[in-house]
N, CA, C and O atoms as a printed pandas DataFrame, in Angstrom:
     atom_number atom_name residue_name chain_id  residue_number  x_coord  y_coord  z_coord
0              1         N          UNK        A               1    0.846   -1.218   -0.014
1              2        CA          UNK        A               1    0.006    0.048   -0.016
2              3         C          UNK        A               1    0.853    1.239    0.005
3              4         O          UNK        A               1    0.507    2.232   -0.635
4              5         N          UNK        A               2    1.993    1.223    0.722
5              6        CA          UNK        A               2    2.914    2.341    0.768
6              7         C          UNK        A               2    3.543    2.658   -0.592
7              8         O          UNK        A               2    3.809    3.812   -0.927
8              9         N          UNK        A               3    3.768    1.597   -1.353
9             10        CA          UNK        A               3    4.307    1.779   -2.689
10            11         C          UNK        A               3    3.357    2.458   -3.571
11            12         O          UNK        A               3    3.802    3.284   -4.368
12            13         N          UNK        A               4    2.025    2.196   -3.524
13            14        CA          UNK        A               4    1.021    2.855   -4.298
14            15         C          UNK        A               4    0.923    4.276   -3.945
15            16         O          UNK        A               4    0.855    5.137   -4.822
16            17         N          UNK        A               5    0.914    4.555   -2.677
17            18        CA          UNK        A               5    0.838    5.989   -2.276
18            19         C          UNK        A               5    2.035    6.736   -2.707
19            20         O          UNK        A               5    1.916    7.881   -3.144
20            21         N          UNK        A               6    3.257    6.114   -2.602
21            22        CA          UNK        A               6    4.476    6.770   -3.059
22            23         C          UNK        A               6    4.429    7.046   -4.581
23            24         O          UNK        A               6    4.811    8.112   -5.065
24            25         N          UNK        A               7    3.938    6.027   -5.296
25            26        CA          UNK        A               7    3.793    6.161   -6.776
26            27         C          UNK        A               7    2.880    7.363   -7.110
27            28         O          UNK        A               7    3.220    8.218   -7.928
28            29         N          UNK        A               8    1.717    7.392   -6.449
29            30        CA          UNK        A               8    0.737    8.512   -6.643
30            31         C          UNK        A               8    1.363    9.830   -6.292
31            32         O          UNK        A               8    1.184   10.802   -7.025
32            33         N          UNK        A               9    2.092    9.904   -5.197
33            34        CA          UNK        A               9    2.750   11.148   -4.826
34            35         C          UNK        A               9    3.772   11.621   -5.918
35            36         O          UNK        A               9    3.910   12.798   -6.249
36            37         N          UNK        A              10    4.439   10.610   -6.415
37            38        CA          UNK        A              10    5.445   10.919   -7.509
38            39         C          UNK        A              10    4.747   11.433   -8.702
39            40         O          UNK        A              10    5.205   12.381   -9.339
40            41         N          UNK        A              11    3.604   10.808   -9.034
41            42        CA          UNK        A              11    2.857   11.266  -10.259
42            43         C          UNK        A              11    2.338   12.745  -10.028
43            44         O          UNK        A              11    2.367   13.584  -10.929
44            45         N          UNK        A              12    1.886   12.989   -8.821
45            46        CA          UNK        A              12    1.312   14.296   -8.558
46            47         C          UNK        A              12    2.511   15.358   -8.592
47            48         O          UNK        A              12    2.356   16.493   -9.043
48            49         N          UNK        A              13    3.642   14.914   -8.107
49            50        CA          UNK        A              13    4.808   15.826   -8.169
50            51         C          UNK        A              13    5.185   16.187   -9.647
51            52         O          UNK        A              13    5.460   17.334   -9.998
52            53         N          UNK        A              14    5.171   15.121  -10.462
53            54        CA          UNK        A              14    5.525   15.299  -11.895
54            55         C          UNK        A              14    4.454   16.196  -12.536
55            56         O          UNK        A              14    4.783   17.051  -13.358
56            57         N          UNK        A              15    3.210   16.016  -12.178
57            58        CA          UNK        A              15    2.101   16.829  -12.719
58            59         C          UNK        A              15    2.283   18.267  -12.356
59            60         O          UNK        A              15    2.123   19.163  -13.186
60            61         N          UNK        A              16    2.628   18.490  -11.074
61            62        CA          UNK        A              16    2.863   19.901  -10.624
62            63         C          UNK        A              16    3.978   20.542  -11.350
63            64         O          UNK        A              16    3.887   21.705  -11.742
64            65         N          UNK        A              17    5.043   19.805  -11.542
65            66        CA          UNK        A              17    6.210   20.312  -12.264
66            67         C          UNK        A              17    5.907   20.689  -13.773
67            68         O          UNK        A              17    6.349   21.712  -14.296
68            69         N          UNK        A              18    5.112   19.765  -14.419
69            70        CA          UNK        A              18    4.689   20.060  -15.809
70            71         C          UNK        A              18    3.760   21.246  -15.889
71            72         O          UNK        A              18    3.847   22.067  -16.802
72            73         N          UNK        A              19    2.867   21.323  -14.913
73            74        CA          UNK        A              19    1.936   22.432  -14.952
74            75         C          UNK        A              19    2.628   23.767  -14.713
75            76         O          UNK        A              19    2.333   24.776  -15.355
76            77         N          UNK        A              20    3.561   23.731  -13.761
77            78        CA          UNK        A              20    4.335   24.914  -13.450
78            79         C          UNK        A              20    5.096   25.383  -14.658
79            80         O          UNK        A              20    5.081   26.571  -14.983
80            81         N          UNK        A              21    5.749   24.487  -15.316
81            82        CA          UNK        A              21    6.556   24.797  -16.519
82            83         C          UNK        A              21    5.577   25.300  -17.607
83            84         O          UNK        A              21    5.954   26.243  -18.302
84            85         N          UNK        A              22    4.436   24.795  -17.805
85            86        CA          UNK        A              22    3.488   25.236  -18.804
86            87         C          UNK        A              22    2.981   26.684  -18.406
87            88         O          UNK        A              22    2.842   27.552  -19.268
88            89         N          UNK        A              23    2.741   26.884  -17.214
89            90        CA          UNK        A              23    2.234   28.319  -16.805
90            91         C          UNK        A              23    3.371   29.259  -16.994
91            92         O          UNK        A              23    3.148   30.406  -17.382
92            93         N          UNK        A              24    4.581   28.842  -16.743
93            94        CA          UNK        A              24    5.767   29.769  -17.026
94            95         C          UNK        A              24    5.884   30.093  -18.440
95            96         O          UNK        A              24    6.162   31.239  -18.792
96            97         N          UNK        A              25    5.685   29.138  -19.283
97            98        CA          UNK        A              25    5.782   29.323  -20.765
98            99         C          UNK        A              25    4.640   30.313  -21.217
99           100         O          UNK        A              25    4.845   31.218  -22.025
100          101         N          UNK        A              26    3.407   30.061  -20.620
101          102        CA          UNK        A              26    2.352   30.985  -21.002
102          103         C          UNK        A              26    2.675   32.385  -20.586
103          104         O          UNK        A              26    2.490   33.315  -21.372
104          105         N          UNK        A              27    3.166   32.579  -19.344
105          106        CA          UNK        A              27    3.493   33.823  -18.777
106          107         C          UNK        A              27    4.527   34.587  -19.665
107          108         O          UNK        A              27    4.431   35.778  -19.958
108          109         N          UNK        A              28    5.559   33.721  -20.065
109          110        CA          UNK        A              28    6.622   34.299  -20.992
110          111         C          UNK        A              28    6.093   34.718  -22.254
111          112         O          UNK        A              28    6.456   35.774  -22.772
112          113         N          UNK        A              29    5.202   33.904  -22.811
113          114        CA          UNK        A              29    4.587   34.265  -24.108
114          115         C          UNK        A              29    3.769   35.527  -24.058
115          116         O          UNK        A              29    3.791   36.340  -24.982
116          117         N          UNK        A              30    3.048   35.682  -22.969
117          118        CA          UNK        A              30    2.225   36.925  -22.684
118          119         C          UNK        A              30    3.183   38.096  -22.608
119          120         O          UNK        A              30    2.943   39.106  -23.270
120          121         N          UNK        A              31    4.212   38.018  -21.868
121          122        CA          UNK        A              31    5.165   39.098  -21.698
122          123         C          UNK        A              31    5.826   39.478  -23.051
123          124         O          UNK        A              31    6.001   40.649  -23.387
124          125         N          UNK        A              32    6.181   38.407  -23.803
125          126        CA          UNK        A              32    6.799   38.664  -25.148
126          127         C          UNK        A              32    5.748   39.442  -26.068
127          128         O          UNK        A              32    6.130   40.376  -26.773
128          129         N          UNK        A              33    4.531   39.068  -26.044
129          130        CA          UNK        A              33    3.534   39.734  -26.834
130          131         C          UNK        A              33    3.305   41.114  -26.351
131          132         O          UNK        A              33    3.020   41.984  -27.174
132          133         N          UNK        A              34    3.404   41.394  -25.094
133          134        CA          UNK        A              34    3.298   42.761  -24.558
134          135         C          UNK        A              34    4.476   43.617  -25.056
135          136         O          UNK        A              34    4.297   44.734  -25.542
136          137         N          UNK        A              35    5.653   43.069  -24.920
137          138        CA          UNK        A              35    6.880   43.794  -25.299
138          139         C          UNK        A              35    6.964   44.023  -26.806
139          140         O          UNK        A              35    7.271   45.137  -27.230
140          141         N          UNK        A              36    6.697   42.988  -27.642
141          142        CA          UNK        A              36    6.997   42.992  -29.016
142          143         C          UNK        A              36    5.706   43.161  -29.897
143          144         O          UNK        A              36    5.828   43.284  -31.116
144          145         N          UNK        A              37    4.582   43.168  -29.350
145          146        CA          UNK        A              37    3.363   43.298  -30.077
146          147         C          UNK        A              37    2.878   41.908  -30.491
147          148         O          UNK        A              37    3.466   40.888  -30.131
148          149         N          UNK        A              38    1.759   41.903  -31.278
149          150        CA          UNK        A              38    1.127   40.621  -31.604
150          151         C          UNK        A              38    2.023   39.701  -32.492
151          152         O          UNK        A              38    1.793   38.492  -32.514
152          153         N          UNK        A              39    2.998   40.222  -33.195
153          154        CA          UNK        A              39    3.746   39.477  -34.110
154          155         C          UNK        A              39    5.143   39.233  -33.517
155          156         O          UNK        A              39    6.099   39.947  -33.820
156          157         N          UNK        A              40    5.224   38.257  -32.709
157          158        CA          UNK        A              40    6.538   37.855  -32.041
158          159         C          UNK        A              40    7.169   36.851  -33.043
159          160         O          UNK        A              40    6.549   35.846  -33.390
160          161         N          UNK        A              41    8.388   37.132  -33.493
161          162        CA          UNK        A              41    8.961   36.268  -34.530
162          163         C          UNK        A              41    9.044   34.781  -34.221
163          164         O          UNK        A              41    8.827   33.954  -35.107
164          165         N          UNK        A              42    9.360   34.425  -32.962
165          166        CA          UNK        A              42    9.497   33.039  -32.574
166          167         C          UNK        A              42    8.260   32.429  -32.008
167          168         O          UNK        A              42    8.264   31.249  -31.657
168          169         N          UNK        A              43    7.170   33.201  -31.902
169          170        CA          UNK        A              43    5.878   32.699  -31.346
170          171         C          UNK        A              43    4.897   32.739  -32.575
171          172         O          UNK        A              43    4.623   33.773  -33.185
172          173         N          UNK        A              44    4.407   31.506  -32.862
173          174        CA          UNK        A              44    3.527   31.432  -34.055
174          175         C          UNK        A              44    2.024   31.351  -33.675
175          176         O          UNK        A              44    1.188   30.864  -34.437
176          177         N          UNK        A              45    1.744   31.836  -32.501
177          178        CA          UNK        A              45    0.283   31.897  -32.083
178          179         C          UNK        A              45    0.055   33.140  -31.213
179          180         O          UNK        A              45    0.993   33.728  -30.674
180          181         N          UNK        A              46   -1.175   33.504  -31.101
181          182        CA          UNK        A              46   -1.515   34.675  -30.381
182          183         C          UNK        A              46   -2.082   34.335  -29.054
183          184         O          UNK        A              46   -3.292   34.176  -28.894
184          185         N          UNK        A              47   -1.167   34.220  -28.057
185          186        CA          UNK        A              47   -1.454   33.703  -26.727
186          187         C          UNK        A              47   -2.511   34.658  -25.994
187          188         O          UNK        A              47   -3.468   34.193  -25.376
188          189         N          UNK        A              48   -2.272   35.973  -26.107
189          190        CA          UNK        A              48   -3.113   36.928  -25.474
190          191         C          UNK        A              48   -4.557   36.840  -26.062
191          192         O          UNK        A              48   -5.563   36.886  -25.354
192          193         N          UNK        A              49   -4.568   36.718  -27.340
193          194        CA          UNK        A              49   -5.952   36.489  -28.019
194          195         C          UNK        A              49   -6.604   35.283  -27.623
195          196         O          UNK        A              49   -7.824   35.286  -27.454
196          197         N          UNK        A              50   -5.902   34.220  -27.452
197          198        CA          UNK        A              50   -6.501   33.002  -27.043
198          199         C          UNK        A              50   -6.995   33.046  -25.584
199          200         O          UNK        A              50   -8.028   32.462  -25.255
200          201         N          UNK        A              51   -6.260   33.730  -24.734
201          202        CA          UNK        A              51   -6.699   33.901  -23.338
202          203         C          UNK        A              51   -7.977   34.757  -23.310
203          204         O          UNK        A              51   -8.911   34.478  -22.558
204          205         N          UNK        A              52   -7.993   35.799  -24.145
205          206        CA          UNK        A              52   -9.216   36.640  -24.248
206          207         C          UNK        A              52  -10.419   35.782  -24.755
207          208         O          UNK        A              52  -11.533   35.906  -24.246
208          209         N          UNK        A              53  -10.165   34.914  -25.765
209          210        CA          UNK        A              53  -11.209   34.114  -26.337
210          211         C          UNK        A              53  -11.787   33.116  -25.242
211          212         O          UNK        A              53  -12.996   32.906  -25.144
212          213         N          UNK        A              54  -10.878   32.545  -24.463
213          214        CA          UNK        A              54  -11.321   31.630  -23.379
214          215         C          UNK        A              54  -12.126   32.358  -22.342
215          216         O          UNK        A              54  -13.155   31.856  -21.891
216          217         N          UNK        A              55  -11.673   33.555  -21.945
217          218        CA          UNK        A              55  -12.369   34.350  -20.970
218          219         C          UNK        A              55  -13.756   34.772  -21.501
219          220         O          UNK        A              55  -14.718   34.768  -20.733
220          221         N          UNK        A              56  -13.884   35.134  -22.787
221          222        CA          UNK        A              56  -15.111   35.475  -23.375
222          223         C          UNK        A              56  -16.084   34.336  -23.326
223          224         O          UNK        A              56  -17.248   34.513  -22.965
224          225         N          UNK        A              57  -15.600   33.135  -23.697
225          226        CA          UNK        A              57  -16.416   31.921  -23.750
226          227         C          UNK        A              57  -16.980   31.623  -22.374
227          228         O          UNK        A              57  -18.177   31.389  -22.207
228          229         N          UNK        A              58  -16.062   31.639  -21.363
229          230        CA          UNK        A              58  -16.514   31.330  -20.015
230          231         C          UNK        A              58  -17.479   32.345  -19.529
231          232         O          UNK        A              58  -18.440   32.007  -18.838
232          233         N          UNK        A              59  -17.239   33.685  -19.895
233          234        CA          UNK        A              59  -18.194   34.727  -19.499
234          235         C          UNK        A              59  -19.541   34.593  -20.214
235          236         O          UNK        A              59  -20.578   34.950  -19.654
236          237         N          UNK        A              60  -19.530   34.112  -21.374
237          238        CA          UNK        A              60  -20.758   33.993  -22.124
238          239         C          UNK        A              60  -21.653   32.848  -21.638
239          240         O          UNK        A              60  -22.835   32.804  -21.978
240          241         N          UNK        A              61  -21.127   31.967  -20.884
241          242        CA          UNK        A              61  -21.801   30.822  -20.315
242          243         C          UNK        A              61  -22.614   31.135  -19.046
243          244         O          UNK        A              61  -23.404   30.307  -18.594
244          245         N          UNK        A              62  -22.421   32.294  -18.495
245          246        CA          UNK        A              62  -23.102   32.663  -17.242
246          247         C          UNK        A              62  -22.584   31.940  -16.053
247          248         O          UNK        A              62  -21.378   31.891  -15.810
248          249         N          UNK        A              63  -23.506   31.368  -15.298
249          250        CA          UNK        A              63  -23.120   30.702  -14.039
250          251         C          UNK        A              63  -22.248   29.515  -14.268
251          252         O          UNK        A              63  -21.330   29.270  -13.484
252          253         N          UNK        A              64  -22.497   28.752  -15.327
253          254        CA          UNK        A              64  -21.687   27.596  -15.668
254          255         C          UNK        A              64  -20.229   27.982  -15.915
255          256         O          UNK        A              64  -19.292   27.347  -15.432
256          257         N          UNK        A              65  -20.084   29.083  -16.712
257          258        CA          UNK        A              65  -18.753   29.617  -17.017
258          259         C          UNK        A              65  -18.110   30.057  -15.759
259          260         O          UNK        A              65  -16.920   29.788  -15.595
260          261         N          UNK        A              66  -18.763   30.698  -14.861
261          262        CA          UNK        A              66  -18.232   31.174  -13.610
262          263         C          UNK        A              66  -17.720   30.037  -12.755
263          264         O          UNK        A              66  -16.637   30.109  -12.173
264          265         N          UNK        A              67  -18.550   28.945  -12.689
265          266        CA          UNK        A              67  -18.179   27.797  -11.933
266          267         C          UNK        A              67  -16.927   27.142  -12.566
267          268         O          UNK        A              67  -16.033   26.719  -11.834
268          269         N          UNK        A              68  -16.845   27.049  -13.924
269          270        CA          UNK        A              68  -15.722   26.479  -14.551
270          271         C          UNK        A              68  -14.456   27.232  -14.241
271          272         O          UNK        A              68  -13.409   26.656  -13.947
272          273         N          UNK        A              69  -14.594   28.622  -14.322
273          274        CA          UNK        A              69  -13.465   29.442  -14.007
274          275         C          UNK        A              69  -13.008   29.255  -12.573
275          276         O          UNK        A              69  -11.804   29.252  -12.317
276          277         N          UNK        A              70  -13.945   29.097  -11.611
277          278        CA          UNK        A              70  -13.564   28.835  -10.246
278          279         C          UNK        A              70  -12.826   27.534  -10.072
279          280         O          UNK        A              70  -11.864   27.473   -9.307
280          281         N          UNK        A              71  -13.252   26.476  -10.767
281          282        CA          UNK        A              71  -12.672   25.210  -10.708
282          283         C          UNK        A              71  -11.224   25.285  -11.232
283          284         O          UNK        A              71  -10.306   24.766  -10.597
284          285         N          UNK        A              72  -11.023   25.954  -12.428
285          286        CA          UNK        A              72   -9.713   26.095  -12.971
286          287         C          UNK        A              72   -8.765   26.892  -12.088
287          288         O          UNK        A              72   -7.592   26.547  -11.947
288          289         N          UNK        A              73   -9.299   27.986  -11.481
289          290        CA          UNK        A              73   -8.509   28.725  -10.503
290          291         C          UNK        A              73   -8.083   27.941   -9.333
291          292         O          UNK        A              73   -6.933   28.039   -8.907
292          293         N          UNK        A              74   -9.028   27.106   -8.752
293          294        CA          UNK        A              74   -8.746   26.200   -7.643
294          295         C          UNK        A              74   -7.649   25.211   -8.047
295          296         O          UNK        A              74   -6.762   24.939   -7.238
296          297         N          UNK        A              75   -7.673   24.668   -9.255
297          298        CA          UNK        A              75   -6.674   23.675   -9.677
298          299         C          UNK        A              75   -5.351   24.294   -9.789
299          300         O          UNK        A              75   -4.356   23.697   -9.378
300          301         N          UNK        A              76   -5.274   25.562  -10.371
301          302        CA          UNK        A              76   -3.959   26.219  -10.514
302          303         C          UNK        A              76   -3.416   26.700   -9.191
303          304         O          UNK        A              76   -2.199   26.834   -9.063
304          305         N          UNK        A              77   -4.266   26.977   -8.171
305          306        CA          UNK        A              77   -3.730   27.476   -6.919
306          307         C          UNK        A              77   -3.215   26.359   -6.032
307          308         O          UNK        A              77   -2.517   26.610   -5.050
308          309         N          UNK        A              78   -3.563   25.109   -6.379
309          310        CA          UNK        A              78   -3.054   23.992   -5.596
310          311         C          UNK        A              78   -1.623   23.720   -5.934
311          312         O          UNK        A              78   -1.018   22.808   -5.371
């Protein structure tokens, strides 16, 4: 039983590391777009625009979108 818990803890640790790295990449992309404008040479997508689209979609769903945003916020804060 201890090995299972240890394996689950290791998986959770890996997930936290990957999530943290992903959030750092998104933050770096947002900063790059703020500094260089929408056309960043090494960035082939519009990160700020996609974040705005996701926010608009969640906002357009009313209470369900608000609940989804709350769940996402809770997941990222853990």
